[in-house]
Each structure stands twice: as structure tokens, then as C-alpha cells.
C-alpha positions in Angstrom: -17.3 4.5 9.8 -19.2 1.2 9.7 -21.3 2.4 6.7 -18.1 3.4 4.8 -16.7 -0.1 5.5 -19.8 -1.7 4.0 -19.7 0.4 0.9 -16.0 -0.4 0.5 -16.8 -4.1 0.8 -19.5 -3.9 -1.9 -17.0 -2.0 -4.2 -14.5 -4.8 -3.8 -12.1 -2.7 -1.8 -10.4 -3.7 1.4 -13.1 -3.7 4.0 -13.7 -2.3 7.4 -10.3 -1.3 8.6 -11.8 -0.4 11.9 -11.5 -4.1 12.5 -8.5 -4.9 10.4 -6.6 -2.0 11.8 -6.9 -3.5 15.1 -5.2 -6.6 13.8 -3.7 -6.6 10.4 1.0 -8.5 7.2 3.6 -10.2 7.0 4.7 -9.3 7.3 5.8 -11.1 6.4 6.4 -11.5 6.1 9.3 -12.3 8.2 12.9 -11.6 7.6 14.6 -14.6 5.9 16.9 -16.6 7.9 19.7 -17.3 5.5 22.9 -18.6 7.0 26.2 -17.1 6.2 27.9 -20.2 5.0 29.3 -20.1 1.5 27.7 -22.1 -1.3 29.8 -24.3 -3.6 27.0 -26.5 -4.8 25.5 -26.6 -8.3 23.4 -23.9 -9.8 20.2 -26.0 -9.2 21.0 -26.3 -5.5 21.9 -22.6 -5.2 18.5 -21.7 -6.6 17.0 -23.4 -3.5 18.0 -20.4 -1.4 16.5 -20.0 2.1 13.5 -17.9 2.3 14.6 -15.2 4.7 17.8 -13.7 6.1 17.5 -13.5 9.9 19.7 -10.5 10.3 19.2 -9.2 6.7 22.6 -10.6 5.7 21.9 -13.2 3.1 24.3 -16.0 2.2 25.8 -16.3 -1.3 23.1 -18.8 -2.0 20.4 -16.1 -1.7 22.5 -13.8 -3.8 22.2 -16.3 -6.6 18.4 -16.3 -6.5 18.2 -14.4 -9.8 20.3 -17.0 -11.7 18.2 -18.7 -14.4 15.7 -15.9 -14.4 14.9 -14.2 -17.7 13.4 -11.2 -16.0 15.2 -7.9 -15.6 16.9 -7.8 -12.1 14.6 -5.1 -10.7 11.5 -6.9 -11.9 12.7 -10.2 -10.5 13.6 -8.6 -7.1 10.3 -6.8 -6.8 8.2 -9.9 -7.7 10.2 -11.8 -5.1 9.4 -9.0 -2.6 5.7 -9.6 -3.2 6.3 -13.3 -2.6 8.4 -12.8 0.5 5.3 -11.3 2.3 4.2 -14.9 2.6 7.7 -16.4 2.8 8.0 -17.3 -0.9 11.3 -16.5 -2.6 9.8 -16.8 -6.1 8.9 -14.3 -8.8 6.2 -16.6 -10.0 4.6 -16.6 -6.6 4.9 -12.8 -6.5 3.3 -12.5 -9.9 0.2 -14.5 -8.8 -0.1 -12.5 -5.7 0.2 -9.3 -7.7 -2.6 -10.5 -10.0 -4.7 -11.1 -6.9 -4.3 -7.6 -5.7 -4.9 -6.2 -9.2 -8.1 -8.1 -9.5 -9.8 -6.5 -6.6 -8.2 -3.1 -6.4 -5.7 -1.7 -9.1 -5.1 1.3 -6.9 -3.9 -0.9 -4.0 -1.9 -3.1 -6.3 -0.2 -0.1 -7.9 0.8 1.4 -4.5 2.1 -2.0 -3.4 4.3 -2.0 -6.4 5.5 1.5 -5.8 6.4 0.6 -2.2 8.2 -2.6 -3.2 10.2 -1.0 -6.0 11.0 2.0 -3.9 12.4 -0.1 -1.1 14.3 -2.3 -3.5 15.9 0.6 -5.4 16.7 2.4 -2.1 18.5 -0.8 -0.9 20.4 -1.0 -4.1 21.5 2.6 -4.1 22.5 2.4 -0.4 24.7 -0.6 -1.1 22.8 -2.9 1.2 23.5 -6.6 1.2 23.1 -7.9 -2.4 21.8 -11.3 -1.4 19.0 -9.9 0.6 18.0 -7.6 -2.3 18.1 -10.4 -4.8 15.9 -12.6 -2.7 13.3 -9.8 -2.3 13.9 -9.4 1.4 14.4 -5.7 1.1 11.2 -5.1 -0.8 8.4 -7.0 1.0 7.9 -4.5 3.8 7.6 -1.7 1.2 4.9 -3.7 -0.6 2.9 -3.9 2.6 3.4 -0.2 3.3 1.8 0.5 -0.1 -1.1 -1.7 0.7 -1.5 0.0 4.1 -1.4 3.5 2.8 -3.9 2.8 0.1 -6.4 1.7 2.7 -5.8 3.8 5.8 -4.6 7.1 4.4 -6.5 7.5 1.2 -9.4 5.0 1.3 -9.3 4.7 -2.5 -9.5 8.5 -3.2 -8.0 9.5 -6.5 -5.1 11.5 -5.0 -2.6 10.0 -7.3 0.5 12.2 -6.8 0.4 12.5 -3.0 -0.3 8.8 -2.7 2.7 7.8 -4.9 5.0 10.2 -3.1 3.9 9.0 0.4 4.2 5.4 -0.6 7.6 5.9 -2.3 8.9 7.6 0.8 7.5 4.9 3.1 8.9 2.2 1.0 12.4 3.8 1.0 12.1 4.2 4.8 11.2 0.6 5.3 14.5 -0.5 3.6 16.5 1.5 6.1 14.4 0.2 9.0 14.9 -3.3 7.8 18.7 -2.8 7.7 18.7 -1.2 11.1 16.6 -4.0 12.6 19.1 -6.5 11.2 21.8 -5.1 13.5 19.5 -5.0 16.5 17.5 -8.2 16.4 19.9 -11.1 17.1 17.6 -13.7 18.6 14.6 -13.7 16.3 13.7 -13.0 12.6 12.4 -9.6 11.7 9.1 -10.9 10.4 7.1 -7.7 9.3 8.4 -5.4 12.0 9.9 -2.9 9.5 6.5 -2.6 7.9 4.7 -2.1 11.2 7.3 0.5 12.4 7.1 2.5 9.1 3.4 2.4 8.7 2.5 3.0 12.3 4.9 6.0 12.4 2.7 7.6 9.8 -0.7 6.4 11.1 0.0 7.6 14.6 0.5 11.0 13.2 -2.7 11.1 11.1 -4.8 8.8 13.4 -7.1 7.4 10.7 -9.8 6.5 13.3 -9.9 9.7 15.2 -13.0 10.8 13.4 -14.6 7.4 13.3 -18.2 7.1 14.4 -18.5 6.1 18.0 -21.7 4.2 17.5 -21.2 0.6 16.3 -24.2 -1.4 15.0 -25.3 -4.4 16.9 -23.1 -7.4 16.3 -24.4 -10.4 14.4 -24.0 -13.9 15.8 -21.5 -16.1 14.0 -24.2 -18.8 13.8 -25.9 -16.5 11.3 -23.2 -17.2 8.7 -24.1 -19.5 5.8 -21.8 -22.2 4.4 -20.9 -19.8 1.6 -19.9 -17.2 4.2 -17.6 -19.7 5.8 -15.9 -20.4 2.5 -15.5 -16.7 1.9 -14.1 -16.0 5.3 -11.5 -18.8 4.9 -10.1 -17.2 1.7 -10.4 -13.6 2.8 -8.4 -14.6 5.9 -5.6 -15.1 3.5 -6.2 -12.1 1.3 -6.3 -9.8 4.3 -2.6 -10.4 4.7 -2.4 -7.8 2.0 -5.3 -5.7 3.4 -7.7 -7.0 0.8 -11.2 -8.3 1.4 -11.8 -10.6 -1.5 -12.1 -14.4 -1.7 -10.8 -14.6 -5.3 -7.8 -12.6 -4.3 -7.3 -15.0 -1.4 -7.4 -17.9 -3.8 -4.7 -16.3 -6.0 -2.5 -15.7 -3.0 -2.9 -19.3 -2.0 -2.1 -20.3 -5.6 1.1 -18.3 -5.4 2.1 -19.9 -2.2 1.2 -23.4 -3.5 3.4 -22.8 -6.6 6.3 -22.4 -4.2 5.3 -25.0 -1.6 2.0 -27.0 -1.4 2.6 -27.5 2.3 3.0 -23.8 3.0 -0.3 -23.2 1.2 -1.9 -25.8 3.5 -0.4 -24.0 6.5 -1.8 -20.7 5.4 -5.2 -22.1 4.9 -5.1 -24.0 8.3 -4.1 -20.8 10.0 -7.0 -18.9 8.6 -9.3 -21.8 9.6 -8.0 -21.8 13.2 -8.5 -18.1 13.4 -12.1 -18.6 12.4 -12.5 -21.3 14.9 -11.2 -19.0 17.6 -13.6 -16.4 16.5 -16.5 -18.8 16.9 -15.3 -19.9 20.4 -15.1 -16.3 21.6 -18.4 -15.1 20.1 -16.9 -12.7 17.6 -19.1 -10.6 15.3 -20.1 -12.3 12.1 -19.0 -9.3 10.0 -15.5 -9.6 11.3 -15.4 -13.3 10.6 -16.8 -12.9 7.1 -14.3 -10.2 6.2 -11.4 -12.4 7.2 -10.2 -10.2 10.0 -9.7 -13.2 12.3 -7.7 -15.2 9.8 -4.7 -13.3 8.4 -2.5 -13.0 11.5 -3.0 -16.7 12.4 -2.3 -17.6 8.8 1.1 -15.8 8.9 2.0 -17.5 12.2 1.3 -21.0 10.7 3.4 -20.0 7.6 6.2 -18.9 9.9 6.3 -22.2 11.8 6.2 -24.2 8.5 9.2 -22.3 7.2 11.4 -22.0 10.2 10.9 -25.4 11.8 11.7 -28.8 10.4 8.4 -30.8 10.0 9.5 -33.8 12.1 6.9 -35.4 14.4 3.8 -33.8 15.7 5.5 -31.0 17.7 5.7 -28.5 14.9 2.1 -29.1 14.1 1.0 -28.5 17.7 3.2 -25.4 17.8 1.6 -24.1 14.6 -2.0 -24.7 15.8 -1.3 -23.3 19.2 0.4 -20.3 17.8 -2.4 -19.6 15.4 -5.0 -19.7 18.2 -2.8 -17.5 20.4 -2.3 -15.0 17.5 -6.1 -14.8 17.0 -6.6 -14.1 20.7 -3.9 -11.5 20.8 -5.3 -9.9 17.7 -8.7 -9.5 19.5 -7.0 -8.0 22.6 -4.8 -5.6 20.6 -7.6 -4.3 18.5 -9.1 -2.6 21.6 -5.9 -1.0 22.6 -4.8 0.2 19.2 -8.2 1.0 17.8 -9.9 2.6 20.8 -6.9 4.2 22.6 -4.3 4.9 19.8 -6.9 5.1 17.0 -4.6 3.2 14.7 -4.5 -0.4 13.5 -2.2 -3.0 15.1 -1.5 -4.3 11.6 0.6 -7.5 11.9 2.1 -6.9 15.3 0.1 -9.9 16.8 1.8 -12.2 14.3 5.2 -10.7 15.0 4.8 -11.2 18.8 3.6 -14.8 18.7 5.9 -15.9 15.9 8.8 -14.6 17.9 7.7 -16.5 21.0 7.4 -19.7 18.9 10.9 -19.2 17.5 12.4 -18.5 20.9 10.7 -21.6 22.3 13.1 -23.8 20.3 16.1 -21.5 19.9 16.5 -20.8 23.6 16.3 -24.4 24.8 19.7 -25.9 25.8 19.8 -28.4 23.0 18.3 -26.1 20.3 15.3 -28.4 20.3 12.3 -28.2 22.6 9.8 -31.0 22.9 10.7 -32.4 19.4 11.0 -28.9 17.9 13.9 -28.3 15.6 14.8 -25.1 13.8 15.7 -25.4 10.2 19.4 -24.6 9.6 18.6 -22.8 6.4 14.9 -22.0 6.4 13.0 -22.7 3.2 9.8 -24.5 2.5 8.8 -27.5 4.7 9.6 -29.8 1.8 13.2 -28.4 1.4 13.7 -28.3 5.2 12.8 -31.9 5.5 14.9 -32.9 2.5 17.9 -31.1 4.0 17.6 -33.0 7.3 17.3 -36.3 5.6 20.3 -35.6 3.5 22.5 -35.3 6.6 
């Protein structure tokens, strides 16, 4: 298994999923938290729709997210779906992310597209909430399903027809899971739970690591990493959100986030860095660090805090940093349970767990704010969240 991972890394494909499987998005991607209040503001203001709908029932503002776009509706919605994995309601962000996936692995990029389009079309045909569809909320889990299936089920093998069918079915299923979770989860956003549920339902059946080699080569000390390795690890920690092991892809994902919000890009990079720091503190294997396997879940947690909390004072910063470290530690713990016992990856479950705890920390306090923490009324980018508060 380890040898196969090394070969995959050299070929530019997602690397050692024996590690990533124990940890790997996000979703997140999280489910947007769009309020249900009506929008009577100008077109420019309506375009500043919140990123996610907490219960998958978007407000009219989100429904207008396609206004001003010259793209066909399905293309616009699908590109937003790619962007929503990292909380960006923007077709431009989605396009940059798609280019990042295409650069390293056209096979993975293609299946991600199939999953996203399948989920979006299914939501439209099923008559699901139009605002959520328009904002890409119904598609991002499908995109992650496509990434996951391309890595864990097929490993890059040229089984085109079965792969497309499996991904299309998984993407469609993720749309229904998203809608169902919207009726069940009333206290926290969905994050990437629909992706995890859909993908793990399949992976638990096929158990991709059941035949993995039991012998693992000796670990290499983190101190053996060069400065270039650290730079690579920082960027692959971002690219691994999409199950990709490539620093250039990570740079394109960051560019896509930065095009939407520079502060969100900084949050993603900080989360990856904190994950690497935690890896050093716990004596993690150098290969895991180099491949970004300690970075992607913490990066998603930092992104979630930056989107759902108003950046006032130092409390949100402390929460983001603490959440990132907690996510990295939980990832290390869950990799043993899921990898050794269940023989499947934990995907982005560590992110979902810690992000939910961070959200509840503020939402369950009597005043709605805990220690200076304040949830955004209509979650968007940190810049927009702060602007909205100052406008009150």
C-alpha cells in the first residue's frame, strides 16, 4: 500500500490515502447559513448572498446569486458548487479550483464535475429550494464525492463507464442527503456531512484498505524535512481538501479563495500551518506532513470560523487557532479507528465535529455571544460580516 502511495505521488495523483483516508473535505464545505429574511435591497447588495444555508433553505438573496452572471444557469451553479467546498459562493472561485484539480489529475477533476452536476441536476429535478441550488449549496458535496471515488474506489484506473455511473449516483444521493439533513440539523450547519455520509456508505461496503499491506515502513522524523518540504506541505494541506496532493493545485485553490475573500485565504493557509505545527509537536511522520495530511481538516475549521463568526476582537482568532489544533489532534486519533478498525477513511469528519463544537460554543450561550464571540447574522466572508455589523 505504501509503495502504491509513493508511485501515485510521483505521478501527481492524490497520495497515500492510507493516511488521508484516516483524516480527509469540506466539506465543506459546510452548509450555508442563509437567513430566511426577504431581500428588498439593490441588485448589488443581493449579489452579496451569504455563503451557506444552515438548514438548506436559502433566502431570496441567495436565490439571486446568478443575477449578473453571463454563464448558463447549470454552469454557474456547478462552479459555485466547487467554490462552496471552501465556503466561496462564486463561479470565479469555482473555476480556479477546477483548474487546480485539472492540473494535477484530469480524471479526478472530471469525476468531481460529474458529481457536482449530478447533485445539482437532481436537486433541480426534485424541486429542492431554488436559492440553495443557485448558490451551489446542493452541488458541493457531490463534487467531493467525485474526488473521493476517483481516489479510493478506482485509484486512477481507466474504468470510465463504471466510474461515471458510480459518481453520478453518489452525487445524486448527496443531494437527497443534504435535503434530509436540512430537516434534522437545527443547531449547527451541515458542513460536509452529506459528503461523508454518502461516501462512507460506499466505502464501508468496499473497504478500500482491507487488502492494504500490514507492514508500514519506518517513519521519518519531521526534522528531516527541508525548507522546500515545508512550503510544499503548507500548500498541499490546502489541496488535500479536494483529495489532491499537489502544491500548485493548492496554490490555485488559495487563489480561488482569495478572489472571493483575502481574509478567508489567509484563514485557510493559517489552518494548514497550524496543522503542520501540531504534527511537529506530536512527532508525526514526515511523509504525512509533506503530503499535507495534517493540514486540510484544520484549514477547513479555520475557514468555517472565519465565515460564521464576526471578526471582532481577538476571540474569533483564538477560536480559529484552537479549533485548528483540536481538529489536527482529532484527525490523528480518528485515523487509527477508521483506518485500522473500519478500513475506511475518516474523510472530513474531524472538521465537522470540531466546527460544530465551535459553532455551538457561541450559539448556545445565553446572550448568543461567548467570550467576545459573535455569530454572523448572515454568514459571508469576514469582510462582509464585519461590514454588516458596522452598518447597524
